[in-house]
N, C-alpha and C positions, 0 to 999 in steps of 0.2 A: 638246492645248493646255492649258497650266497655267492654273488659275483664280486663281493668286496675284496679288492686286492690287498687291503690292509691286514686281513686275517691270514693271508697266505705267506708261507715262509719264503725268504729270498732264495735264489738259486744256490745250490751247493757248489763246492769246488769241482765235484764230479760233473755237474751240469755245465759249468763254465768250460771245462776241458772238452766235453763232448761238443758243445756249440762251436768251439774253435776248430775242432776236427771237421765238423760239417761245413763250416764256412771255407775251409781250406780245400775242399773237394773241387775238382774241375767241373765246370758247368757246361752242359750241352745247350745249344740254342733253344730257348723257350723253357728251360728248366728253372723252377723257382729257386731262389737263392737268399731269401730274406729269413734268416734263422733267428730265433729269440727264445727266451724262457717265458712260458705261459703261466702266469701266477694263478689263474683260476684252476687250470687242470694240473698245475704243479709238475710240469714236464717240459722238455725241449720241444720246440715247434718250428714249423716252416709255414710261411704265408704264401699262398698261391694267388698272384695278381692276374688281372685280365690278360689272356694270351699265354699264360704259363701252365705248366703241369708239374707233377712230382710223383715219383714212385718209390716205395720203400718196403722193407720187410721186417722192420723192427718197431719198437713202441714209440717212435716219434709221432707227434701230433701234426696233422696237416689241416690248415684252416683257410677259410676264405670268406669274403662277404659278397653278397649278390643283390642286384636289383633286377633288371630284366635279363641279365646274363644267366648262363647255366653252368653248373658244376656237376660233372659226372664222376662218381666214385666207383671204381672197379675193384673187385676183390677176387682172388683165386682162393676158393674155400678149402682146397686141398693143400696148396703150398704156402698159404697164408702170406701172400704178397698183395699189396694194395696201392692204389694211386688215385689222384684227383686231377682234373683239368678245370679250366675256367675260360669259357668262350663267350664272345659278344654277339655274334651274328651267325646264322646257319652257313652261309657260303660267301666267298669273296667274289665281287664283280670282276670280270676280266679273266684272263688266262693264267692259270698256275696259282699256287698257294703263296709263293713269294716268301720273304723272310718273316713276314708278319702273319704267316698262316695259322699260328696258334690262336689267333683272335677269332678264327672262323671254325664253326663246328665240324665241318667235313674233314679238315686237317687236324684239328685239336683231338678228335677221336682217334685218328690214325696214330698221332704222336703217342697218346696214352697207351693204346693197345700194343703198339710196337715195343714201347719201353717195358711194358709188363712182360711180353714174350721174351725179350732179351734178358730179363731178370729170372726167367725160368717158369713163368706162368704158362698155363695151357688154356686155349680157347674153350675147351670142353668143360672146364670148371670155373669159368668166369661168371660173375653175377654183378649186377649194377644197382646203385642207388642214385637217384637224380634229384637235384635241387634247383630252385630259382625260377626264372621266367615270370617274375611278378610285374604287374602293371603298377609300378610304384609312383608314377607321376601322371596326373590327369592328361597332360599333353602328349604322353607316350602311348595312350590307349589307341589313338587313331593309327599309329604305326604298327600296332600288334607285334612289337619286337619280342616281348616275352612269350607270347603265344606261338610265334613262328619258331623261336628257339626250342620251346618245349616240344612242339610237334616234330621238329627235326630230330632231336636226340632220341625220342621214343621210337620214331620210325627207323632211325639208324640202328639202334640196338636190336630192334625186332628183325631187321634184315640180317644183321650179324649173328642172330640167334643167341644173344646174350640176355638172359632173363633179368627184368627189372623187378627186384624183390621188394622195393619200397621207393616212395617218392614223396616229395613235398614241393609242389610246383604251382604256378599261376597265382591267382588271388592278387592282393594289392600290397603284400608285405615285402619289405627288404628282409634279407636273411643273413645270419651268420652260421656257417657250417663247420663242424669239427669232425674229422675222420681219423680213425686209428687204423693204419694199414695192416698191422700185425693180426688184429682180431676182426677187422671188417666192421667194427662198430661205428655208427654215424650218429651225430647229434645235431640238432638244428635249433636255432633261436630266432624267432620272428621279432624283428626290430621295429621300433616305433617309426611312424611315418616321417618324423623329423629327420631321420637318418637318410631319407631318399635323396635330397639334394647333394649330400656329400658323396653318395654312391654314384650318382649321375656324373658328378665332377670327376670322380676317379675313373669311370669308364671312358669319358671323353678324353681325359689326359692319357689313358692307356692307348686309345686309338691313334693319338698323335705321337706318342713317345717312340723313339727308336728301339728296336729289339736288341737286348743285351747280347754281346758276343759270347761265343762259347768260352770259355775259360776252363658185440654179440650180434652177429650178422642176421639180417632179416628184419630188423626193427629200426625205427628212427626215434630217438629220445629228444625231448625238449630240455634245454638247459638255460 
């Protein structure tokens, strides 16, 4: 499928109306709120930034880009509810998660699972797809950030007895992930190495930024 936006139709009036409704919804701390029309997939979408998560049960597209970070996509195969998070490090140094806890895996996973359960999901029918953890810059390999993140999320899901049905992790590639919460379908695009500096800058900016106030399952496709 071509990624050329020029061949994609502009958003319809219905899409614009839906985007306005989504933008007007109250936001919980850490919940993604950047809604837009994705010309490639021709649908409304929300972008999950580092430290954020999003859960939905309709055909809205959830997207993120990853370097050494991890995105866990959870899906209730019976109730067809899905969600994604995006965390930067396994755990926070010091006591307590704090307001920026979504940037750390231990709290980011709790946020995602708890929101899934609030939406009606059941732990017994949850399954996971995991992405990211790349050693995207040579200087980062000594820190093993991507490897630590990957090991953490896989161990966490094993402890919680949530099966990981597919994954695209580690290696040296930045990634773009697209997840459809109503169907559980996930797609991943491995980005060129030239995207790594921009991703690193995004992650560093997210680490310093203040947290906003509240206001076909089983497979991974390339796109």
